[in-house]
Residue frames as a rotation matrix with the C-alpha (Angstrom) as fourth column:
UNK 1
0.556 0.827 0.082 -22.61
0.438 -0.207 -0.875 -27.36
-0.707 0.522 -0.477 -7.33
UNK 2
0.879 -0.095 -0.468 -21.71
-0.405 -0.668 -0.624 -25.88
-0.253 0.738 -0.626 -10.70
UNK 3
0.772 -0.554 -0.311 -18.98
0.075 0.565 -0.821 -28.49
0.631 0.611 0.478 -11.21
UNK 4
-0.051 -0.802 0.595 -16.91
-0.726 -0.380 -0.574 -27.57
0.686 -0.461 -0.563 -8.12
UNK 5
0.136 -0.002 -0.991 -15.77
0.492 0.868 0.066 -29.94
0.860 -0.496 0.119 -5.38
UNK 6
0.879 0.235 0.415 -16.19
-0.232 -0.550 0.803 -28.91
0.417 -0.802 -0.428 -1.76
UNK 7
-0.244 -0.970 0.016 -13.16
-0.280 0.055 -0.958 -28.59
0.928 -0.239 -0.285 0.50
UNK 8
-0.097 0.146 -0.984 -12.84
0.738 0.674 0.027 -30.05
0.668 -0.724 -0.173 4.01
UNK 9
-0.905 -0.419 0.067 -12.60
0.268 -0.686 -0.677 -26.63
0.330 -0.595 0.733 5.68
UNK 10
-0.762 0.648 0.000 -16.29
-0.467 -0.549 -0.693 -25.81
-0.449 -0.528 0.721 5.80
UNK 11
-0.602 0.779 -0.175 -19.71
0.234 0.382 0.894 -27.38
0.764 0.497 -0.412 5.49
UNK 12
-0.965 0.240 -0.101 -22.06
-0.007 -0.413 -0.911 -25.32
-0.260 -0.879 0.400 7.63
UNK 13
-0.399 0.903 0.156 -25.80
0.830 0.284 0.481 -26.02
0.390 0.322 -0.863 7.74
UNK 14
-0.935 0.136 0.326 -28.04
-0.200 -0.965 -0.171 -22.96
0.292 -0.226 0.930 8.09
UNK 15
-0.630 0.768 0.119 -31.49
-0.030 0.129 -0.991 -22.54
-0.776 -0.628 -0.058 9.67
UNK 16
0.092 0.663 -0.743 -32.87
-0.843 -0.346 -0.412 -22.13
-0.530 0.664 0.527 6.12
UNK 17
0.577 0.083 0.813 -31.91
0.090 0.982 -0.164 -25.73
-0.812 0.168 0.559 5.22
UNK 18
0.877 -0.460 -0.143 -29.00
-0.241 -0.162 -0.957 -24.62
0.417 0.873 -0.252 3.08
UNK 19
0.623 -0.765 -0.163 -25.32
0.695 0.446 0.564 -25.47
-0.359 -0.465 0.810 3.35
UNK 20
0.815 -0.525 -0.245 -22.41
-0.565 -0.813 -0.141 -23.04
-0.125 0.253 -0.959 3.26
UNK 21
0.781 -0.520 0.345 -19.46
0.544 0.838 0.031 -24.68
-0.305 0.164 0.938 1.53
UNK 22
0.382 -0.770 -0.511 -15.83
-0.575 -0.631 0.521 -23.65
-0.724 0.095 -0.683 1.02
UNK 23
0.874 -0.102 0.475 -14.15
0.426 0.631 -0.649 -24.53
-0.234 0.769 0.594 -2.27
UNK 24
-0.057 -0.906 -0.419 -10.64
-0.158 -0.406 0.900 -24.19
-0.986 0.118 -0.120 -3.66
UNK 25
0.816 0.382 0.434 -10.61
0.385 0.201 -0.901 -23.46
-0.431 0.902 0.017 -7.39
UNK 26
-0.266 -0.964 0.012 -7.55
0.550 -0.141 0.823 -23.16
-0.791 0.226 0.568 -9.63
UNK 27
0.872 0.481 0.088 -7.66
0.372 -0.536 -0.758 -20.18
-0.317 0.694 -0.647 -12.00
UNK 28
0.012 -0.858 0.513 -5.16
0.959 -0.134 -0.248 -18.35
0.282 0.495 0.822 -14.19
UNK 29
0.936 0.218 -0.276 -3.81
0.300 -0.903 0.307 -15.04
-0.182 -0.370 -0.911 -12.90
UNK 30
0.549 -0.754 0.360 -0.90
-0.020 -0.443 -0.896 -12.67
0.836 0.485 -0.258 -13.51
UNK 31
0.871 -0.315 -0.376 1.86
0.458 0.249 0.853 -13.60
-0.174 -0.916 0.362 -11.08
UNK 32
0.277 -0.813 0.513 4.54
0.660 -0.227 -0.716 -11.46
0.698 0.537 0.473 -12.77
UNK 33
0.487 -0.129 0.864 4.49
-0.473 -0.870 0.137 -8.89
0.734 -0.476 -0.485 -9.90
UNK 34
0.763 -0.162 0.626 5.74
-0.540 0.373 0.754 -11.74
-0.356 -0.914 0.198 -7.66
UNK 35
-0.305 -0.944 -0.128 8.35
-0.835 0.201 0.513 -13.07
-0.458 0.264 -0.849 -10.09
UNK 36
-0.307 0.295 0.905 6.02
0.208 0.949 -0.238 -15.65
-0.929 0.115 -0.352 -11.60
UNK 37
-0.813 0.015 0.582 4.40
0.580 0.095 0.809 -16.09
-0.043 0.995 -0.086 -15.00
UNK 38
-0.826 0.552 -0.109 1.77
-0.562 -0.821 0.104 -13.76
-0.032 0.147 0.989 -16.43
UNK 39
0.115 0.865 -0.488 -0.47
-0.712 0.415 0.567 -16.80
0.693 0.282 0.663 -16.82
UNK 40
-0.837 -0.536 0.110 0.21
-0.425 0.512 -0.746 -18.40
0.343 -0.672 -0.657 -13.44
UNK 41
-0.121 0.773 -0.623 -2.00
0.289 0.628 0.723 -20.78
0.950 -0.093 -0.299 -11.52
UNK 42
-0.792 -0.022 0.610 -3.75
-0.503 -0.544 -0.672 -19.42
0.347 -0.839 0.419 -8.43
UNK 43
-0.557 0.665 -0.497 -6.12
0.746 0.664 0.054 -21.04
0.366 -0.340 -0.866 -5.94
UNK 44
-0.599 0.463 0.653 -9.09
-0.463 -0.866 0.189 -18.81
0.653 -0.189 0.733 -5.34
UNK 45
-0.907 0.418 0.047 -11.52
0.149 0.425 -0.893 -19.25
-0.394 -0.803 -0.448 -2.47
UNK 46
-0.617 0.786 -0.042 -15.09
-0.254 -0.149 0.956 -19.93
0.745 0.600 0.292 -3.51
UNK 47
-0.827 0.496 0.266 -18.17
-0.213 0.161 -0.964 -19.87
-0.521 -0.853 -0.027 -1.27
UNK 48
-0.653 0.728 -0.208 -21.37
-0.112 0.179 0.977 -21.58
0.749 0.662 -0.035 -2.26
UNK 49
-0.579 0.643 0.501 -24.70
-0.589 0.096 -0.802 -21.65
-0.564 -0.760 0.324 -0.54
UNK 50
-0.830 0.217 -0.514 -26.52
-0.271 0.649 0.711 -24.77
0.488 0.729 -0.479 -1.65
UNK 51
0.124 0.934 0.336 -30.14
-0.979 0.061 0.193 -25.79
0.160 -0.353 0.922 -1.07
UNK 52
-0.631 -0.454 0.629 -29.79
-0.629 0.774 -0.073 -29.11
-0.453 -0.442 -0.774 0.77
UNK 53
0.106 0.790 0.604 -33.02
-0.124 0.613 -0.780 -30.61
-0.987 0.008 0.163 -0.59
UNK 54
0.923 0.385 -0.002 -32.47
-0.020 0.044 -0.999 -29.79
-0.384 0.922 0.048 -4.26
UNK 55
0.159 -0.946 0.284 -28.72
0.829 0.284 0.482 -29.29
-0.537 0.159 0.829 -4.60
UNK 56
0.623 0.140 0.769 -29.34
0.640 -0.657 -0.398 -25.92
0.450 0.741 -0.499 -6.28
UNK 57
-0.508 -0.813 -0.285 -26.63
0.860 -0.460 -0.219 -23.30
0.047 -0.356 0.933 -5.88
UNK 58
0.596 0.787 -0.157 -28.25
0.802 -0.593 0.072 -20.18
-0.037 -0.169 -0.985 -4.39
UNK 59
0.897 -0.417 -0.146 -25.10
-0.403 -0.908 0.118 -18.05
-0.181 -0.047 -0.982 -4.09
UNK 60
0.564 -0.813 0.143 -21.57
0.826 0.558 -0.080 -18.38
-0.015 0.164 0.986 -5.41
UNK 61
0.933 -0.343 -0.110 -18.81
-0.321 -0.930 0.182 -15.93
-0.164 -0.134 -0.977 -4.43
UNK 62
0.606 -0.789 0.099 -15.26
0.716 0.487 -0.500 -16.01
0.347 0.374 0.860 -5.86
UNK 63
0.459 -0.486 -0.744 -12.39
0.563 -0.488 0.667 -14.34
-0.687 -0.725 0.050 -3.99
UNK 64
-0.518 -0.760 0.393 -10.58
0.785 -0.240 0.571 -13.29
-0.339 0.604 0.721 -7.20
UNK 65
0.131 0.643 0.754 -13.49
0.801 -0.517 0.302 -10.95
0.585 0.564 -0.583 -8.04
UNK 66
0.883 0.344 0.318 -12.82
0.088 -0.787 0.610 -8.85
0.460 -0.511 -0.726 -4.92
UNK 67
0.763 -0.628 0.150 -9.45
-0.246 -0.068 0.967 -9.79
-0.598 -0.775 -0.206 -3.44
UNK 68
0.697 -0.578 -0.424 -6.19
-0.551 -0.054 -0.833 -9.46
0.458 0.814 -0.356 -5.39
UNK 69
0.642 -0.549 -0.535 -3.23
0.582 0.804 -0.126 -11.80
0.499 -0.230 0.835 -4.83
UNK 70
-0.281 -0.783 0.555 -1.25
0.157 -0.608 -0.778 -8.72
0.947 -0.131 0.294 -3.70
UNK 71
0.313 0.474 0.823 -3.37
-0.742 -0.420 0.523 -8.72
0.593 -0.774 0.220 -0.51
UNK 72
0.840 0.023 -0.543 -1.80
0.175 0.934 0.311 -12.02
0.514 -0.356 0.780 0.58
UNK 73
0.507 -0.712 0.487 0.81
-0.847 -0.304 0.437 -12.42
-0.163 -0.634 -0.756 3.30
UNK 74
0.605 -0.251 0.755 1.63
0.126 0.967 0.221 -15.90
-0.786 -0.039 0.617 2.01
UNK 75
-0.111 -0.778 -0.618 4.81
-0.607 -0.439 0.662 -15.74
-0.787 0.449 -0.423 -0.05
UNK 76
0.963 0.252 -0.101 4.78
-0.217 0.488 -0.845 -16.84
-0.163 0.836 0.524 -3.66
UNK 77
0.081 -0.955 0.284 7.86
-0.091 0.277 0.957 -18.84
-0.993 -0.104 -0.065 -4.59
UNK 78
0.303 0.002 -0.953 8.92
-0.918 -0.270 -0.292 -18.19
-0.258 0.963 -0.080 -8.20
UNK 79
-0.516 -0.477 -0.711 9.05
-0.737 0.671 0.084 -21.46
0.437 0.568 -0.698 -10.10
UNK 80
-0.624 0.328 0.709 6.68
-0.424 0.620 -0.660 -23.30
-0.656 -0.713 -0.248 -7.78
UNK 81
-0.949 0.248 -0.195 4.66
-0.041 0.516 0.855 -25.97
0.313 0.820 -0.480 -9.55
UNK 82
-0.420 0.839 -0.345 1.63
0.899 0.333 -0.284 -25.98
-0.123 -0.429 -0.895 -7.24
UNK 83
0.172 0.550 0.817 -0.99
0.548 -0.743 0.385 -23.24
0.819 0.382 -0.429 -7.67
UNK 84
-0.838 -0.465 0.285 -0.36
0.096 -0.640 -0.762 -20.18
0.537 -0.612 0.581 -5.51
UNK 85
-0.003 0.832 -0.555 -2.76
0.881 0.265 0.392 -20.41
0.474 -0.488 -0.733 -2.53
UNK 86
-0.705 -0.360 0.611 -2.98
0.189 -0.926 -0.328 -16.66
0.684 -0.116 0.720 -1.98
UNK 87
-0.108 0.815 0.570 -6.36
-0.627 -0.501 0.597 -16.71
0.771 -0.293 0.565 -0.17
UNK 88
-0.816 -0.184 -0.548 -6.76
0.150 0.848 -0.508 -20.00
0.558 -0.497 -0.664 1.76
UNK 89
-0.049 0.908 0.415 -10.43
-0.720 -0.320 0.616 -19.90
0.692 -0.269 0.670 2.70
UNK 90
-0.818 -0.324 -0.476 -10.99
0.036 0.797 -0.603 -21.68
0.574 -0.511 -0.640 6.01
UNK 91
-0.652 0.712 -0.261 -14.40
0.603 0.278 -0.747 -20.71
-0.459 -0.645 -0.611 7.35
UNK 92
-0.734 0.593 0.330 -17.77
-0.107 -0.581 0.807 -19.45
0.671 0.557 0.490 6.16
UNK 93
-0.688 0.514 -0.512 -20.39
0.697 0.273 -0.663 -18.55
-0.201 -0.814 -0.546 8.76
UNK 94
0.191 0.815 0.547 -23.66
0.705 -0.502 0.502 -16.64
0.683 0.290 -0.670 8.94
UNK 95
-0.920 -0.308 0.240 -23.44
0.089 -0.763 -0.640 -13.21
0.381 -0.568 0.730 10.54
UNK 96
-0.671 0.690 -0.271 -26.31
0.444 0.082 -0.892 -12.17
-0.594 -0.719 -0.362 12.81
UNK 97
-0.215 0.593 -0.776 -27.81
-0.571 -0.721 -0.393 -10.07
-0.792 0.359 0.494 9.97
UNK 98
0.678 0.525 0.514 -27.92
0.006 0.695 -0.719 -13.10
-0.735 0.491 0.468 7.64
UNK 99
0.721 -0.515 -0.464 -24.90
-0.641 -0.240 -0.729 -12.13
0.264 0.823 -0.503 5.54
UNK 100
0.842 -0.426 -0.330 -21.71
0.402 0.905 -0.142 -14.20
0.359 -0.013 0.933 5.36
UNK 101
0.615 -0.775 0.143 -18.43
-0.692 -0.444 0.569 -13.99
-0.378 -0.449 -0.810 7.24
UNK 102
0.917 -0.374 -0.137 -15.57
0.184 0.703 -0.687 -15.49
0.354 0.605 0.713 5.22
UNK 103
0.668 -0.743 0.037 -12.14
-0.293 -0.218 0.931 -16.08
-0.684 -0.633 -0.364 6.78
UNK 104
0.849 -0.516 -0.117 -9.03
-0.002 0.219 -0.976 -15.96
0.529 0.828 0.185 4.60
UNK 105
0.779 -0.579 -0.241 -5.99
0.493 0.327 0.806 -17.30
-0.388 -0.747 0.540 6.42
UNK 106
-0.037 -0.923 0.382 -3.44
0.987 0.026 0.159 -16.02
-0.157 0.383 0.910 3.92
UNK 107
-0.123 0.000 0.992 -4.75
0.412 -0.910 0.051 -12.45
0.903 0.415 0.111 3.70
UNK 108
-0.816 -0.159 -0.556 -5.22
0.575 -0.115 -0.810 -12.20
0.065 -0.980 0.186 7.49
UNK 109
-0.829 0.558 0.027 -8.74
-0.546 -0.820 0.171 -10.89
0.118 0.127 0.985 6.79
UNK 110
-0.532 0.820 0.212 -12.36
0.602 0.542 -0.586 -11.61
-0.595 -0.184 -0.782 7.61
UNK 111
-0.970 0.243 0.031 -14.69
-0.119 -0.578 0.808 -10.55
0.214 0.779 0.589 4.79
UNK 112
-0.358 0.931 0.068 -18.37
0.063 0.097 -0.993 -9.76
-0.931 -0.352 -0.094 5.08
UNK 113
-0.999 0.042 0.000 -20.21
0.004 0.085 0.996 -10.80
0.042 0.996 -0.085 1.91
UNK 114
-0.338 0.939 -0.068 -23.81
-0.882 -0.342 -0.324 -9.92
-0.327 -0.050 0.944 1.05
UNK 115
-0.624 0.096 0.775 -25.66
-0.026 0.989 -0.143 -13.22
-0.781 -0.109 -0.615 1.04
UNK 116
0.472 0.869 0.149 -28.10
0.209 0.055 -0.976 -12.11
-0.857 0.492 -0.156 -1.65
UNK 117
0.934 -0.055 -0.352 -25.88
-0.330 -0.506 -0.797 -10.28
-0.135 0.861 -0.491 -4.16
UNK 118
0.628 -0.777 0.041 -22.40
0.777 0.623 -0.091 -11.63
0.045 0.089 0.995 -3.38
UNK 119
0.549 -0.418 0.724 -21.12
-0.026 -0.874 -0.485 -8.05
0.836 0.247 -0.490 -2.98
UNK 120
-0.274 -0.712 -0.647 -18.19
0.814 0.186 -0.550 -7.52
0.512 -0.677 0.529 -0.64
UNK 121
0.728 0.666 0.166 -19.48
0.439 -0.638 0.633 -5.36
0.527 -0.387 -0.757 2.22
UNK 122
0.713 -0.568 0.411 -16.30
-0.686 -0.686 0.243 -4.94
0.144 -0.455 -0.879 4.29
UNK 123
0.264 -0.744 -0.614 -12.87
0.242 0.667 -0.705 -6.26
0.934 0.037 0.356 5.23
UNK 124
0.910 -0.102 0.402 -11.65
-0.414 -0.281 0.866 -6.68
0.024 -0.954 -0.298 8.81
UNK 125
0.420 -0.851 0.316 -7.87
0.008 0.352 0.936 -6.94
-0.907 -0.391 0.154 9.09
UNK 126
0.323 -0.399 0.858 -5.27
0.883 0.453 -0.122 -7.47
-0.340 0.797 0.499 6.41
UNK 127
-0.657 -0.747 0.106 -3.75
0.709 -0.564 0.423 -4.94
-0.256 0.353 0.900 4.02
UNK 128
-0.785 0.427 0.449 -7.04
0.029 -0.699 0.714 -3.22
0.619 0.574 0.536 3.07
UNK 129
-0.570 0.572 -0.590 -9.07
0.818 0.333 -0.468 -3.26
-0.072 -0.750 -0.658 6.30
UNK 130
-0.096 0.648 0.756 -12.17
0.354 -0.687 0.634 -1.08
0.930 0.329 -0.164 6.35
UNK 131
0.925 0.363 -0.111 -11.68
0.202 -0.223 0.954 -0.75
0.321 -0.905 -0.280 10.11
UNK 132
0.035 -0.887 0.461 -8.90
-0.672 -0.362 -0.646 0.77
0.740 -0.288 -0.608 12.18
UNK 133
0.489 0.086 -0.868 -7.63
0.362 0.885 0.292 -2.02
0.793 -0.457 0.402 14.40
UNK 134
0.827 -0.103 0.552 -6.87
-0.503 -0.574 0.646 -1.14
0.250 -0.813 -0.526 18.01
UNK 135
-0.173 -0.963 0.205 -3.68
-0.945 0.103 -0.312 -2.00
0.279 -0.247 -0.928 19.86
UNK 136
-0.667 -0.208 0.715 -3.19
-0.507 0.830 -0.232 -5.74
-0.545 -0.518 -0.659 20.24
UNK 137
0.300 0.932 0.203 -5.91
-0.406 0.317 -0.857 -6.51
-0.863 0.174 0.474 17.73
UNK 138
0.154 -0.177 -0.972 -4.18
-0.978 0.113 -0.175 -7.24
0.141 0.978 -0.155 14.43
UNK 139
0.448 0.102 0.888 -4.38
-0.363 0.929 0.076 -10.97
-0.817 -0.356 0.454 13.80
UNK 140
-0.205 -0.611 -0.765 -2.52
-0.977 0.079 0.199 -13.39
-0.061 0.788 -0.613 11.55
UNK 141
-0.803 -0.178 -0.569 -3.20
-0.370 0.897 0.241 -16.79
0.467 0.404 -0.786 9.94
UNK 142
-0.570 0.623 0.535 -6.63
-0.713 -0.052 -0.699 -16.88
-0.408 -0.780 0.474 11.66
UNK 143
-0.864 0.428 -0.267 -9.37
0.225 0.801 0.554 -19.51
0.451 0.418 -0.788 11.52
UNK 144
-0.344 0.811 -0.473 -13.04
0.871 0.464 0.161 -19.81
0.349 -0.357 -0.866 12.39
UNK 145
-0.990 0.107 0.095 -14.39
-0.128 -0.961 -0.243 -16.25
0.065 -0.253 0.965 12.42
UNK 146
-0.381 0.903 -0.200 -17.90
0.802 0.431 0.413 -16.30
0.459 -0.003 -0.888 13.92
UNK 147
-0.271 0.408 0.872 -20.43
-0.309 -0.894 0.323 -13.68
0.912 -0.182 0.368 15.01
UNK 148
-0.850 0.034 -0.525 -20.91
0.499 0.365 -0.786 -13.65
0.165 -0.930 -0.327 18.78
UNK 149
0.089 0.897 -0.434 -23.51
0.644 -0.384 -0.662 -10.88
-0.760 -0.220 -0.611 18.45
UNK 150
0.797 0.367 0.481 -24.29
0.600 -0.385 -0.701 -8.07
-0.072 0.847 -0.527 16.00
UNK 151
0.849 -0.503 0.162 -21.17
-0.459 -0.854 -0.246 -6.07
0.262 0.134 -0.956 16.92
UNK 152
0.175 -0.800 0.574 -18.74
-0.835 0.188 0.517 -8.79
-0.521 -0.570 -0.635 18.03
UNK 153
0.621 -0.117 -0.775 -16.76
-0.481 0.724 -0.494 -11.44
0.620 0.679 0.393 16.18
UNK 154
0.574 -0.522 0.631 -14.90
-0.423 0.470 0.774 -14.32
-0.701 -0.711 0.049 17.79
UNK 155
0.709 -0.443 -0.548 -11.75
-0.535 0.168 -0.828 -15.28
0.459 0.880 -0.118 15.88
UNK 156
0.784 -0.605 0.139 -9.21
0.369 0.633 0.680 -18.02
-0.500 -0.482 0.720 16.52
UNK 157
0.774 -0.597 -0.212 -6.00
-0.627 -0.673 -0.393 -16.07
0.091 0.437 -0.895 15.89
UNK 158
0.913 -0.390 -0.116 -3.47
0.386 0.921 -0.059 -18.77
0.130 0.009 0.992 15.03
UNK 159
0.804 -0.577 -0.141 -0.53
-0.488 -0.777 0.399 -16.31
-0.340 -0.252 -0.906 14.69
UNK 160
-0.231 -0.938 0.260 1.67
-0.483 0.343 0.806 -18.85
-0.845 0.061 -0.532 12.94
UNK 161
0.899 0.313 -0.308 2.22
-0.427 0.459 -0.779 -20.40
-0.103 0.832 0.546 9.55
UNK 162
0.633 -0.750 -0.194 5.45
0.643 0.648 -0.407 -22.11
0.431 0.133 0.892 10.54
UNK 163
-0.672 -0.736 0.087 7.04
0.577 -0.594 -0.560 -18.80
0.464 -0.326 0.824 11.48
UNK 164
0.057 0.759 -0.648 5.20
0.993 -0.109 -0.040 -17.00
-0.101 -0.642 -0.760 14.27
UNK 165
0.030 0.076 0.997 4.03
0.234 -0.970 0.067 -13.40
0.972 0.231 -0.047 14.24
UNK 166
0.291 0.046 0.956 3.26
-0.903 -0.318 0.290 -13.62
0.317 -0.947 -0.051 17.96
UNK 167
-0.727 -0.679 -0.097 4.69
-0.607 0.703 -0.371 -16.42
0.320 -0.210 -0.924 20.13
UNK 168
-0.815 0.507 0.281 1.20
0.144 0.646 -0.749 -17.79
-0.562 -0.570 -0.600 20.92
UNK 169
-0.612 0.758 0.225 -2.24
0.365 0.019 0.931 -18.43
0.701 0.652 -0.289 19.46
UNK 170
-0.911 0.357 -0.205 -5.26
0.044 -0.410 -0.911 -16.79
-0.409 -0.839 0.358 21.04
UNK 171
-0.149 0.925 0.349 -8.99
0.982 0.096 0.163 -16.22
0.117 0.367 -0.923 20.79
UNK 172
-0.989 -0.146 -0.028 -9.98
0.147 -0.988 -0.041 -12.65
-0.022 -0.045 0.999 19.97
UNK 173
0.061 0.993 -0.102 -13.31
0.923 -0.095 -0.372 -10.99
-0.379 -0.071 -0.923 20.70
UNK 174
-0.875 -0.445 0.190 -13.45
0.479 -0.741 0.470 -8.17
-0.068 0.503 0.862 18.15
UNK 175
0.132 0.901 -0.413 -16.04
0.605 -0.403 -0.686 -5.42
-0.785 -0.159 -0.599 18.50
UNK 176
-0.800 -0.334 0.499 -16.80
0.600 -0.408 0.688 -3.56
-0.026 0.850 0.526 15.26
UNK 177
-0.450 0.574 -0.684 -18.96
0.091 -0.733 -0.674 -0.59
-0.889 -0.365 0.277 14.37
UNK 178
-0.991 0.074 0.108 -20.52
0.103 -0.063 0.993 -1.43
0.080 0.995 0.055 11.00
């Protein structure tokens, strides 16, 4: 919808006959803090909820509105020609309260987004977590964050992007207190 092309990472049907879709969108951003141009090219993560029957976009959330490139753990290489993929959206799921859980591989964060307003409700993990993470809990390069129940998320913690943080991948069951 709205002229964007869906990405292969997510197409999730909901009980309300809508689809949650992940999109990569190239935008201009200041990359001078990373040694790049002030008008550099960045890939932002976009989430759309689309009515399956009509194709109407019901919600559209853009990562650049809430998440700065400085929150990324993915290194920018000065002079690179490809857009800087600072966010790398890789899953969008419904939380048990009906809001959205968005996984960003490159910020090591799961975001909760209000499904009605698009407001960012909280961050789990990463450089600006709204939660204190217990011992053994920090995760890296994760995929597929899903609600197991109202206080528990299941996350595939990949732990590697070529260079490992931990020597193994794992599944985490994360209890939170929001």
